[in-house]
C-alpha positions as CSV (number, residue, x, y, z in Angstrom):
1,M,-64.6,-43.6,-68.8
2,A,-62.5,-45.8,-66.7
3,L,-61.5,-49.1,-68.2
4,D,-63.2,-52.2,-66.8
5,T,-60.3,-54.3,-65.7
6,S,-59.6,-56.9,-63.0
7,P,-56.8,-59.4,-62.1
8,E,-58.6,-62.0,-64.1
9,N,-59.3,-59.6,-67.0
10,P,-56.4,-57.2,-67.3
11,A,-56.0,-54.7,-70.2
12,P,-53.1,-55.1,-72.5
13,V,-50.5,-52.3,-72.6
14,R,-51.6,-51.2,-76.0
15,V,-55.1,-50.6,-74.8
16,I,-53.8,-48.4,-71.9
17,T,-51.6,-46.4,-74.2
18,Q,-54.5,-46.0,-76.7
19,A,-56.7,-44.8,-73.9
20,I,-54.1,-42.2,-72.8
21,G,-53.8,-41.1,-76.5
22,Q,-57.5,-40.5,-76.6
23,W,-57.4,-38.3,-73.6
24,V,-54.3,-36.4,-74.9
25,N,-56.0,-35.8,-78.2
26,R,-59.0,-34.2,-76.4
27,L,-56.6,-31.6,-74.8
28,G,-56.2,-29.7,-78.1
29,A,-53.6,-27.1,-78.9
30,V,-51.9,-25.4,-75.9
31,W,-49.3,-22.7,-75.2
32,V,-46.3,-24.1,-73.3
33,E,-43.3,-22.2,-71.8
34,G,-40.0,-23.8,-71.2
35,Q,-36.2,-23.6,-71.6
36,V,-34.6,-25.1,-74.7
37,T,-32.0,-27.8,-73.7
38,Q,-31.4,-29.3,-77.1
39,I,-32.0,-28.4,-80.8
40,S,-31.7,-30.9,-83.6
41,R,-32.1,-30.2,-87.3
42,R,-31.6,-33.2,-89.5
43,P,-30.2,-32.4,-93.0
44,G,-32.6,-33.0,-95.9
45,T,-35.7,-32.8,-93.6
46,Q,-38.2,-30.0,-93.1
47,T,-38.6,-30.9,-89.4
48,A,-36.7,-29.7,-86.3
49,F,-36.6,-31.4,-82.9
50,L,-36.4,-29.5,-79.7
51,T,-36.3,-30.5,-76.0
52,L,-38.1,-28.2,-73.5
53,R,-37.3,-28.4,-69.9
54,D,-38.9,-27.0,-66.7
55,A,-36.1,-26.7,-64.1
56,A,-38.5,-26.4,-61.2
57,A,-40.3,-29.7,-62.0
58,E,-37.4,-31.5,-63.7
59,V,-39.7,-32.4,-66.6
60,S,-38.7,-32.3,-70.3
61,L,-40.8,-32.6,-73.5
62,Q,-39.9,-33.4,-77.1
63,V,-41.1,-30.8,-79.6
64,T,-41.3,-31.2,-83.4
65,S,-41.6,-28.1,-85.6
66,P,-41.3,-27.2,-89.2
67,T,-37.9,-25.7,-89.9
68,R,-39.6,-22.7,-91.4
69,V,-40.9,-21.8,-88.0
70,L,-37.4,-21.6,-86.6
71,D,-36.1,-19.8,-89.6
72,A,-38.8,-17.1,-89.1
73,L,-37.4,-16.1,-85.7
74,E,-35.5,-12.8,-85.7
75,V,-32.9,-14.2,-83.4
76,P,-31.6,-17.7,-84.0
77,L,-32.8,-20.1,-81.3
78,T,-30.0,-21.3,-79.0
79,E,-29.9,-23.8,-76.1
80,G,-30.8,-22.2,-72.8
81,A,-33.3,-19.7,-74.3
82,R,-36.7,-19.5,-72.9
83,I,-39.6,-19.8,-75.4
84,V,-43.3,-20.0,-75.6
85,V,-44.6,-22.7,-78.0
86,H,-48.1,-23.1,-79.5
87,A,-48.4,-26.9,-80.1
88,K,-50.7,-29.8,-80.1
89,P,-49.9,-32.7,-77.8
90,S,-49.3,-36.0,-79.5
91,W,-49.2,-39.4,-77.8
92,Y,-47.3,-42.2,-79.6
93,F,-49.0,-45.2,-78.1
94,T,-46.6,-47.6,-79.7
95,R,-43.6,-46.1,-77.9
96,G,-45.6,-44.6,-74.9
97,T,-44.1,-41.1,-75.4
98,L,-45.6,-37.6,-75.3
99,S,-44.5,-34.9,-77.7
100,L,-45.6,-31.5,-78.9
101,A,-46.2,-30.6,-82.5
102,A,-45.4,-26.9,-82.6
103,D,-46.7,-24.5,-85.3
104,D,-45.6,-21.2,-83.5
105,I,-42.5,-20.5,-81.4
106,R,-42.0,-17.1,-79.7
107,P,-38.9,-16.3,-77.6
108,V,-39.6,-14.8,-74.2
109,G,-38.4,-11.2,-74.4
110,L,-36.5,-9.3,-71.7
111,G,-39.6,-7.4,-70.6
112,Q,-41.6,-10.6,-70.2
113,L,-38.8,-12.2,-68.3
114,L,-38.6,-9.2,-65.9
115,A,-42.4,-9.2,-65.5
116,R,-42.3,-12.9,-64.6
117,L,-39.5,-12.4,-62.2
118,E,-41.4,-9.6,-60.6
119,R,-44.4,-11.9,-60.2
120,L,-42.2,-14.6,-58.7
121,R,-40.6,-12.0,-56.4
122,K,-44.0,-10.9,-55.0
123,I,-45.2,-14.5,-54.5
124,L,-42.0,-15.5,-52.5
125,A,-42.1,-12.2,-50.6
126,A,-45.7,-12.9,-49.6
127,E,-44.5,-16.3,-48.3
128,G,-41.9,-14.6,-46.2
129,L,-38.8,-15.9,-47.9
130,F,-37.3,-12.5,-48.0
131,A,-38.1,-11.4,-44.5
132,A,-35.3,-9.8,-42.5
133,D,-36.0,-12.0,-39.4
134,R,-35.1,-15.1,-41.5
135,K,-31.6,-13.7,-42.1
136,R,-28.9,-15.4,-40.1
137,A,-25.7,-13.8,-38.9
138,L,-22.4,-15.0,-40.4
139,P,-19.8,-16.6,-38.1
140,F,-16.9,-14.4,-37.2
141,L,-14.3,-16.9,-38.5
142,P,-15.8,-19.9,-40.3
143,G,-13.9,-23.1,-40.0
144,V,-14.7,-24.2,-43.6
145,I,-16.3,-22.0,-46.3
146,G,-18.3,-23.7,-49.0
147,L,-17.9,-22.1,-52.4
148,I,-20.2,-22.8,-55.4
149,C,-18.9,-21.3,-58.6
150,G,-17.9,-22.1,-62.2
151,R,-14.8,-24.2,-62.8
152,D,-11.7,-22.1,-63.2
153,S,-13.8,-18.9,-63.2
154,K,-12.7,-15.5,-62.3
155,A,-15.3,-15.5,-59.5
156,E,-13.6,-18.5,-57.9
157,H,-10.2,-16.8,-58.2
158,D,-11.4,-13.5,-56.7
159,V,-13.0,-15.3,-53.7
160,L,-10.1,-17.6,-52.9
161,E,-7.4,-15.0,-53.4
162,N,-9.1,-12.2,-51.5
163,A,-10.1,-14.5,-48.7
164,K,-6.6,-16.0,-48.3
165,R,-5.1,-12.5,-48.5
166,R,-7.3,-11.4,-45.6
167,W,-6.9,-14.6,-43.5
168,P,-4.1,-17.0,-44.8
169,G,-5.4,-20.0,-42.8
170,V,-8.9,-20.0,-44.3
171,R,-10.1,-23.3,-45.7
172,F,-12.5,-23.8,-48.6
173,Q,-14.6,-26.6,-50.0
174,V,-15.2,-25.7,-53.6
175,E,-18.1,-27.2,-55.7
176,N,-17.7,-26.4,-59.4
177,V,-21.0,-26.3,-61.2
178,A,-22.5,-24.8,-64.4
179,V,-23.4,-21.2,-63.7
180,Q,-25.2,-20.7,-67.0
181,G,-27.6,-22.8,-69.1
182,T,-30.4,-25.2,-68.6
183,S,-28.6,-27.4,-65.9
184,A,-27.1,-24.5,-63.9
185,A,-30.0,-24.3,-61.4
186,S,-30.1,-28.0,-60.7
187,Q,-26.4,-28.3,-60.3
188,V,-26.3,-25.3,-57.9
189,I,-29.1,-26.9,-55.8
190,E,-27.3,-30.2,-55.6
191,A,-24.0,-28.5,-54.6
192,L,-25.8,-26.4,-52.0
193,R,-27.5,-29.4,-50.4
194,A,-24.2,-31.3,-50.3
195,L,-22.4,-28.4,-48.5
196,D,-25.4,-27.9,-46.2
197,R,-25.1,-31.5,-45.1
198,D,-21.4,-31.2,-44.3
199,P,-21.1,-30.3,-40.5
200,E,-17.7,-28.7,-41.1
201,V,-19.0,-26.1,-43.5
202,D,-20.0,-22.9,-41.6
203,V,-21.1,-20.7,-44.5
204,V,-21.7,-21.1,-48.2
205,I,-20.9,-18.6,-51.0
206,I,-22.7,-18.8,-54.3
207,A,-20.5,-16.8,-56.8
208,R,-20.7,-15.9,-60.5
209,G,-19.3,-13.2,-62.7
210,G,-21.5,-10.6,-64.3
211,G,-23.8,-11.3,-67.2
212,S,-27.1,-10.4,-68.9
213,V,-30.5,-11.0,-67.4
214,E,-30.8,-14.1,-69.5
215,D,-27.4,-15.4,-68.3
216,L,-28.4,-14.9,-64.7
217,L,-31.8,-16.5,-64.9
218,P,-30.7,-19.7,-63.2
219,F,-30.1,-17.6,-60.0
220,S,-33.7,-16.5,-60.1
221,D,-35.0,-20.1,-60.4
222,E,-37.8,-20.8,-57.9
223,A,-36.4,-24.2,-57.0
224,L,-33.0,-22.7,-56.2
225,L,-34.5,-19.9,-54.1
226,R,-36.6,-22.4,-52.0
227,A,-33.5,-24.6,-51.5
228,V,-31.5,-21.6,-50.2
229,S,-34.4,-20.7,-47.9
230,A,-34.5,-24.2,-46.5
231,A,-30.7,-24.5,-46.0
232,R,-29.5,-24.6,-42.4
233,T,-26.1,-23.0,-43.2
234,P,-25.9,-19.3,-43.8
235,V,-25.7,-18.5,-47.5
236,V,-24.0,-15.5,-49.2
237,S,-24.8,-14.5,-52.7
238,A,-22.2,-12.9,-55.0
239,I,-23.8,-13.0,-58.4
240,G,-22.6,-10.6,-61.1
241,H,-21.6,-7.0,-60.4
242,E,-23.0,-4.1,-58.4
243,G,-26.0,-3.6,-60.8
244,D,-26.9,-7.3,-61.2
245,S,-29.7,-8.3,-58.8
246,P,-31.1,-11.8,-59.3
247,L,-33.8,-13.0,-56.9
248,L,-31.1,-15.1,-55.1
249,D,-29.8,-11.9,-53.6
250,L,-33.1,-11.4,-51.7
251,V,-33.4,-14.9,-50.2
252,T,-29.7,-15.3,-49.1
253,D,-28.6,-14.2,-45.6
254,V,-26.1,-11.7,-47.0
255,R,-25.9,-10.1,-50.4
256,A,-22.4,-9.2,-51.7
257,S,-22.0,-6.9,-54.6
258,T,-19.1,-8.9,-56.1
259,P,-17.2,-12.1,-55.4
260,T,-14.4,-10.0,-53.9
261,D,-17.0,-8.3,-51.6
262,A,-18.2,-11.8,-50.6
263,A,-14.7,-12.6,-49.3
264,K,-14.7,-9.4,-47.3
265,H,-18.1,-10.3,-45.7
266,V,-17.2,-13.9,-44.8
267,V,-13.5,-13.7,-43.8
268,P,-12.1,-11.1,-41.3
269,D,-8.9,-9.2,-42.2
270,V,-6.1,-10.5,-40.0
271,L,-4.3,-7.2,-40.1
272,E,-7.4,-5.3,-39.0
273,E,-8.0,-7.8,-36.3
274,L,-4.4,-7.6,-35.1
275,T,-4.8,-3.8,-35.1
276,R,-8.0,-4.0,-33.0
277,V,-6.3,-6.4,-30.6
278,T,-3.3,-4.0,-30.2
279,Q,-5.6,-1.1,-29.7
280,A,-7.7,-3.1,-27.1
281,R,-4.5,-4.1,-25.3
282,Q,-3.4,-0.4,-25.2
283,R,-6.8,0.7,-23.9
284,I,-6.6,-2.1,-21.2
285,R,-3.1,-0.9,-20.2
286,V,-4.2,2.7,-20.0
287,R,-7.2,1.8,-17.9
288,L,-5.2,-0.5,-15.7
289,R,-2.5,2.2,-15.3
290,Q,-5.2,4.8,-14.4
291,W,-6.7,2.4,-11.9
292,I,-3.3,1.7,-10.3
293,D,-2.4,5.4,-10.2
294,H,-5.8,6.2,-8.6
295,E,-5.3,3.5,-6.0
296,Q,-1.7,4.5,-5.4
297,A,-2.8,8.1,-4.8
298,G,-5.4,7.0,-2.3
299,L,-2.8,4.8,-0.6
300,D,-0.3,7.7,-0.5
301,A,-3.0,10.0,0.9
302,T,-3.8,7.5,3.6
303,R,-0.2,7.0,4.5
304,S,0.5,10.7,4.6
305,R,-2.0,11.2,7.5
306,P,-0.3,11.8,10.9
307,A,-1.7,8.6,12.3
308,L,0.2,6.5,9.8
309,A,3.1,8.8,8.9
310,D,4.3,8.8,12.6
311,A,2.6,5.9,14.4
312,A,4.3,6.8,17.7
313,H,2.9,10.3,17.6
314,S,-0.6,9.1,18.6
315,I,1.0,7.0,21.3
316,R,2.9,10.0,22.6
317,I,-0.2,12.1,22.5
318,R,-2.1,9.5,24.4
319,A,0.8,9.1,26.9
320,E,0.7,12.8,27.6
321,D,-3.0,12.7,28.0
322,L,-2.6,9.7,30.3
323,D,0.1,11.4,32.4
324,M,-2.1,14.5,32.6
325,L,-5.1,12.5,33.7
326,R,-2.9,10.6,36.2
327,K,-1.7,13.9,37.7
328,R,-5.2,15.3,37.7
329,A,-6.4,12.1,39.5
330,R,-3.6,12.4,42.0
331,R,-4.4,16.1,42.7
332,T,-8.1,15.3,42.9
333,I,-7.4,12.4,45.3
334,G,-5.0,14.6,47.3
335,H,-7.5,17.4,47.6
336,A,-10.1,14.8,48.7
337,L,-7.8,13.4,51.3
338,D,-6.9,16.8,52.5
339,R,-10.5,17.7,52.9
340,A,-11.2,14.5,54.6
341,A,-8.3,15.0,57.0
342,V,-9.6,18.5,57.9
343,D,-13.0,17.1,58.4
344,I,-11.6,14.4,60.6
345,D,-9.7,17.0,62.6
346,H,-12.8,19.1,63.0
347,T,-14.8,16.0,64.0
348,R,-12.1,14.9,66.4
349,A,-12.1,18.3,68.0
350,R,-15.8,18.3,68.3
351,I,-15.7,14.8,69.8
352,R,-13.0,15.8,72.2
353,A,-15.0,18.9,73.1
354,L,-18.0,16.8,73.9
355,S,-16.0,13.9,75.6
356,P,-16.2,13.5,79.4
357,A,-12.4,13.0,79.4
358,A,-12.0,16.6,78.2
359,T,-14.3,17.7,81.1
360,L,-12.1,15.7,83.5
361,E,-9.0,17.4,82.2
362,R,-10.4,20.7,83.1
363,G,-10.5,19.5,86.8
364,Y,-13.9,18.0,87.0
365,A,-14.5,14.6,88.5
366,V,-17.1,11.9,88.1
367,V,-18.4,10.3,91.3
368,Q,-20.1,6.9,91.2
369,H,-21.7,4.6,93.7
370,T,-19.6,1.6,94.4
371,E,-22.0,-0.5,96.3
372,T,-24.5,-0.6,93.5
373,T,-23.9,-2.9,90.6
374,D,-24.8,-0.4,88.0
375,G,-22.2,2.2,89.1
376,A,-24.6,5.0,88.8
377,V,-23.2,8.5,88.6
378,I,-24.1,10.7,91.6
379,T,-25.7,13.9,90.4
380,S,-27.1,15.1,93.8
381,P,-25.8,15.2,97.3
382,D,-29.1,13.6,98.4
383,D,-28.0,10.4,96.6
384,V,-25.1,9.9,99.0
385,T,-25.4,8.4,102.5
386,S,-22.9,9.2,105.3
387,G,-20.0,6.8,105.3
388,E,-20.8,5.4,101.8
389,R,-17.8,4.2,99.8
390,L,-17.6,6.2,96.5
391,R,-15.5,5.9,93.3
392,V,-14.1,9.2,92.1
393,M,-12.8,9.4,88.5
394,V,-10.5,12.3,87.6
395,S,-8.4,13.0,84.5
396,G,-5.4,11.1,85.8
397,G,-7.4,8.0,87.0
398,E,-9.7,7.1,89.8
399,F,-9.6,6.7,93.6
400,A,-12.0,5.7,96.4
401,A,-13.5,8.0,98.8
402,T,-15.9,7.9,101.8
403,A,-18.8,10.3,102.1
404,D,-18.9,12.4,105.3
């Protein structure tokens, strides 16, 4: 039941803690899974103290257990191990702390770990965190590469050396973190977020050497996987060797088999690129030479034509044609003039044959009245009167005459 409190009637802290204790006591014994972060066994006592941590929730609990329970384990319990504890929650109201009193501790075996990882894989796959369309392409030549790895580790050495050997001018921003143990996942997440916020970092590599499944558990941590999925910067995983496959490999944009392979994925080889540039320049030269040769051949073929090889040739041909046409025109005009002259002569002859003057030349004369104004020609003797003055036209001229 809720406590009856008010600003005027508040409950003391001890009452609140006692109420919490009552509810905790009602919980009963429970099975709890977690990762051991601390083990303490005080000399002369029969009680051991453990600290269990949940990396995803950042929660830890104090566990007390008889030392005989720890001594009964086949494999000594070490920090970083995952265990399942059967314990009863206890609330110390005087200190306001929660602890677990364990009577059974069972280490999580490899088969159980793999089964749980498989369940987590299916859950994240159903959410689409491993989908291919979420994968981002790596930049051709990143300005700055973020590297998350262990301090002075072989993985760090392999990535840096191979990257600089491939491209001497490459720049790195290295974040050294724990890559094994209870704090590994949280440190990797913190380093990833720091690099993701840096605008100069174009790609992030998470690298670690090989190890057992238990050693690589931080790289299958759900919180880390979700942090990688939410990152805006492309992420490359280089965890372990070829056979190691933590869930981080599935959520990152590129999975490298080894740290050395990660350097090959992220940084291009300057010698290979120079070779490609040289080959490209050679192909360009060949294509350009082929194009120039083709155009030169076309130009030579055009220039070899008679019209361009001897430009005056066409002019000479046209001059000859023009001269021939001029002569033809002159002949045609001459023939036309000759025919016209002949026609004129024939016409003149016909006109002369029909002309009165020609008749007069043959000795004929034309007699006309002179007293009349119209000078009518006399065609009958009856038209003339005796003593009438007449005008007589002959071939050589005319004269007057008197009719008798």
